N, C-alpha and C positions, 0 to 999 in steps of 0.2 A: 504493500500499499504506499503510495507516494504521499509524503507529508508536505503540505503547502506551507512553505516557510514565510513568516511574516516580514514585512519591511520593518526596519528599525530606525527610528530617528532619535538621535541621542544629542540633546541640547545642553550645553554647559556654559554658564556664565562664569566670570572671573571675579571673585571676591564679593559675592552677594550674600548678605546676611539673611537669616531666616525671617526677620521681621520686616520684610519688604514686599509682601504680597497681600493684597486685600483679602483674598479668599482664605488666607490662613489666620484671619482675625485682626488685621491691621487696616482699619477703615480709612486711615489718612492716605493710603496708597491708591493709585489708579492703575490696575493691572487686569483688565477684563479678559485677556486671552489666557493668561495663566489661571485666572479664576475659573474659566471654562474647563481647563484641564483638570482642575481640582474637583469641580462639580461632577464631571463625567468620568473621573478616574479615582485612584487611590493615592492618598498622600501619607507620608511618614513624618511625624512631628518631632522625632528624636533621632534624627540622622546626624551623626558626628563624623567628621572627616578624620583620616588617619595621618595627616601631615599638616603642620602649621604654616606651610608656605606652598607655593604652586606645585613645584615638581614632586616633592614627597607625597602630596595629596593626590595629584593626578596619576603618578606612577602606581600608587597603591590601587586606585580605582581601575586602571587599565591593565593591570597585571593580576590582581587578586591576591597579592602578597603585601605584607607590611614592609615599611622602609628598612627595618633591620634585616629583613630576609633578602631584599634585592640589593642592599647597599646604596640605595638612592636616598640620601639623607638631607639634601638641600638643593636649591636651584643650581642649575648648570652641572649637576652630576650626570654622567653619561647614561642615557636611557633611549634604547632603540627598539625594543620588542614589546608587543602587547597582545592581548587576546583577540584583537582585530584580525590577526593572522589566522586564528581558528575559524573566524567567520569567513574569511576569504577561502580557506580550505574547504568549507562547507558549501561553497558555491555563491557566496554573496559578492556583489559588486560594492566595494568599500570606498567611500569618498569622504574626505575631510575638507570642510570649509571653515577656516578660522583657526583659533588657538588650540593647540594641543600641548605645547611647551615641552616636547621631546628635546633631547639633546644628542646629536646635533638637531638644530631646529627643523631641518627638512628631511630627516630620516624617514623612510617609507612607513615604518611601524605597522605594516600590514595593509595599508591603504593602496588602492590601485591609482588613485589620483589625490593629490593634496594641493589645496589652495591656501598656503600658509600665511596666516596673519598672527603676529605675536604681540608683545606689549606695545601699548600706545606710545610709550616713552622709554626707548631701549638704550641704556647707558652702560650696563655691565656686560653680561654675556651677550654675544651676537651684536655688539654695538654697530658694526658696519654690514650686517646682514640686511639685504633689501628683500622684504617680503612682498606678497602679492598686493597688499595695500600700498606700500611704498611705491611700487612700480606703477600702480594705477594713478597715484597722485602725481608722480613725476611726468607721466604721459600727458597729464592735463596741465602741466606747468605749475603745479601747486607744491608748496613746501609744507610738510606736516607740522602742525602746532605741537611743540614739545619744549623742553626746559631751555634749549638754546634761545628760543624767542621769549619764553616766559621770564627768564632771568633779567631781561631788559626792563621789566615793569618795576616802577619805584616801590610798589607795595607787594612785590613778589613774596616776601617772607611772611606776610600775613594772610596769604591767600588760602593756606591749608589745602593746597592741591586743587582748588575749585576755580575753574575757568570756563568761560562760554566758548562754544565752538563757533567761530566766526567765518570759516570757509564755507563753501556750499554744503548744504545739509547732507546731501548724498555722499559727501566725502568723509563724513564722520565715521569712525571705525565700525561702530555697531550697525549703523545704517548700511555701510558698505557690506558687512558680513550678511545681513538680511537680504540685500539685493543680489549679492553674489550667489547665495544659496538658492534664491528664487530663479535666478538665471540658469543655474545648473539644472534644477528640476524641470524648467520649462524647455530647455534646448537639448538636453541629453536624450538619446534614444531610450525608450522605456526599458527598464531592466528588472529582472526577477531573480532573486530578491535583492533588495537594496539595504545597505547600512550606510546611513548618512550622519556623520558626526559634525555638529555645527557648534563652533566655539566662539562665543562673543568675548571680545577683549574687555568690555565693561561689565560692571561699574567700577572696575579697578581704576585707580588714579593714573593720570590726572582726570578728575571728575569733570567732564567736559560736555554736558548736554548742549543741544542747540537752543537758542534763546526762547523759542516758542514753548519748548518743554519746561525750561526753567521757570517760566512765568506761572506755571501750574502749581509750583511748590514754594517759590521764594517768599510769599506772604502767608503761607499756610502754617497753622499751628502744628508743630511737630513734637512728639514725645522724645526728649533727650535727657538721659540720666545725668545728674550732676556727679562730679568726681568726689568720692568720699575720702576724707583725709585719713581715716583709719585704714582704708584700702591701700592708699599710697604707702603709708608707714609700714604696713605688713608685707609689702612686696619684696621678693628676694633680690639681692644685689644685681644679678644680671638684668633684671627688668628696669632698675633704675639707670643702669648703663645704657640699656636700649632706648629709653626715653631721651637721654642726653644725646646719644648718637643720632637719633632722628631729628633732633633740633639742628645739629651741626651739618648733616649731610641731607641733601634734597632728593631723596629717593623718589622716583616716579613724579618729579615736579612738585613734591610735597615737602614743605618745611614744617616740621611739627612745632607746636607751642606748648610749653609746660603749663602755662596758665591762660588759655585762650578765653576770650570774652564769650558770653552767651550768644551775642550777635555773630561772632566769627563761626562758632560751632553750628548755629542754625544755617548760616549760609553754606557751609560745607555740606551739611546733611541735605539741604534742598537740592544742591547740584547732584549729589549721589543718587537721591531718590528719583530725580528727574531722568537720570541716565537709565535707571531701572525701567521707567515707564517707556522710554524710547525703545529699549530692548523688547519689552512686552509687545509693543506695536509691530516690531520686526517679526516676532514669533507669530503674530496674527497673520502677517503677510505670507510667511512660510507655510502655515497651516492651510491657508486659502489656496496657495499654489499647489500644495500636495493634493488637496481635494480636487482641484481642477484637472490635474493629471492622473487622477484615479488611484493614488497611492494610499489614501486613508481607509480604503475598504478592508484592508488586512494589514494593519500597522500597529506597532508598539511605539509610543512616544515616551521618552524618559526626559525629565527636566531636573537638573541639579546645579550646584556650583562647586568649585574646587575648595573654597573655604570662605569665611566671612571677613569682617573689617571692624576693628574697634571703633573707628570714627571718633576718637577722643574719649570714649568710655574707658574707665579704669586709668585714665590719663595716658592712653597709648594710641599710637598711630598704626593703622593698617593691621598686619597680622603678627606672626612670630611669638605670640603668647597662646595660652591654652584656655582663655575665657570662652564662655559659650558664644559670645559675639563672633569669635573666630571659628570655633569647631562645629557649631550647629548650622546646618544648611538645609534648604528645601530639598525634598525628594518627592517627585510627583511621577506616578506611573499611569499612563493613559493607554488603554487597550480594550476597547469595547468587546465584550464577549469573553475576555480573558481575565480581567480584573473587575472587581465591583465598582460601581459608580458611587461617588460621594462618601467613600469609606475613609475614616481617619484612624490611623494606627499610631499609638504612642509608645510602642516598644522601642528599645534601644537598637539601632542598627548602624552599620558603617556603609558608606556608598558602595564599596565593593560587593556588598551582599546581594545586590541586584544581578550580579554577573552569572551565577549558576543558573538562576531561573531564565535569564535572557538567552544564554547559550543553549539551554535545554529547548526553549521555544524555537530556536534557530536550527536545531538538529546539528549542533556543532559540538566538538569535543571540549571538555574542561581542561585547563592546564593542570598538570599533575601536582598534587599536594596543595592545591589552592587553599588559601586561608580564609576565603569568604565563608559566610554561613548563610545558606540560601533563605531568602524570604518568601519562597514559593507558598508555604503553608499559611502565610499571613493573609493571603487573598481569600482563603476558604475557611479560616478558623477564627472563631470568636475568642477574644482575649488572648491572642497569640503572644507568647512570652518574649520572643526576640532574644537578644543577647543579655547575659548577666552584667556585662561591662563592655565598654568601648575604649579604644586606645588611640593615642595620637603621639607622633614622634617628630623631632626636629633636631638636626645637627647644627653645629656651629657654622655660620656663614659670614659673609662680609657685613652683615647688619646685626645679627644676633652674635655679637663678638665674644661675650663673656661666658659662654656655655660650651661644654664638651658635647653633651647629648642630653636632651630633655624628653621625658616621657610622661604622658598623662594617662591615668586610668579614671574612668567615670562610670559610676553605677547610677541607679535612679536617685539615690539619696546622697551620695558622696562623690567628691572629686579630689584626687591627689595628683600633684605634679612633682615629679622626681628629677633632680639635677644630678647627673653622674659625678661622683667624687666630691660631693658638696654636702655640708651639714644642714643647709637650708632647703626649703621646699614650700609647697602650698597644700593646704587641706581645707576643704569647704564642706559645710553641712548644707546641702542644697535644699533641704526641706525648710530649715530655719533661716537660711541666708541664700535665697535663689539668685540674688544679684552678685554673689561672690565678692562681698566687701570685707569679710572678716576671716583672715587667715588663721587657722587653728593648728598650724604645724607645731608650734611650741607650747600649745596648751596642755597642761598636765592632765586635764580631764579627758583628753582625746588621744592619748598615746596608744591605747589598745586599738582604737579605730584606725589610726595611722598605720600601725604594724600590720593589721589585717589587710589593709589596702596594699601595702608594700608586698605582703606575701602573695596576694592575688596577682599583682603585676609580675613578680619574679616567676611565679608558676606559669603564667601566660607565656613569658619568654621561653621558658624551658619546653613547654608544649609546642611552641612554634618551631623551636630548633629541632625537636624530635620529628615533627611532621614533615619538615622540609629538608631534612639532612641529606636525603638521597635524590633530591630533585635538581636536575640540571636547569638552572634558572638565570642564564646569562642575559638578563634584561638590560645590561649595560653594554 
């Protein structure tokens, strides 16, 4: 019996927090197309990434292994192989439009065609790499807005990475990705089956919506948590160093401020959220084009992000920490007839957990010793348990300079962050302190909880080593 393999559309944004979609309960947002996927599909409200920056998070998702298994611990670590190769072996035509953040940037990674678009403002790895977006702008005689130009602004250091996109609207990176994906869907010969990965560069900084989208948020009341002084005092030394570093160095056209005004934070947040709504409209265009070409009749759509963004919460810029603003991301699965409509699942999962189900639906082989835990039963089981704990890892890089290796373990009720070879760490009671303001690492009343969490973390590492010890896993 021939199995009709579904088309798979895998949409990933870059650095999008969980609290940025109206359909997930955040009414200040304008995201009608993602809201539709939520109404007609299943979403997971406790999906936590496995890496605190782009490449560890993305490589974990696209391999099914943790960072300590692959050795991909930070941005620009070599990463060439993915389970997309398994889909290609199973007969899929595999296309990438936009960001994957493999290294090298243009490695095939299992795709038959790649239209590579990477960071909006590339200054470290791949500084002189011209991606598809760069070439398109150059062909039009346009110069990309980035820190070379932004640094000329007299108030550059107060902008917090928030700028208006003043070139033609269709030249903005997220609009470009949506249009490029629609172009491919419209012009390519019909293919069966199709795996299309669409990687939006936003809302990663610079936060650069076009003026019309910005106007929808700039005067809107937005919920922004104030920084708690007890929180700052309780943070471990590497996080204090991280804050100072991000003030000194303008990563991604963003100069951090240690004490920004409420107005500055509101302006930054408005730009970021406007960028999300731009992406949402791009997703609407893509879904419409897929429908027009007949792809949606037998299709799985996955929407998620590689990690979140502190946006000044906890006094931090961007990622590289283990707060929920960084680790918790949307995970929406839309597949009429395969997953329930309007189902909300609050069990703990990692993004890689979608992979075993996805490859099974595709009639493709699983990577040997994969560390994902399939969420297949979540679609048919009430009160599905999910994982007991989720994990996140990050190695030292050019930004998180004072850390050898950092590991988070998070259960429903507790979060612990471990720093290799260091006496300090973080421990949060998530039931009593859901905003993670009060570090209990040194609390005498919580030493047994801390030790229990450490034991769970060490046991997980040993189980991981045992499971993957005989697996050839040269994802580098």
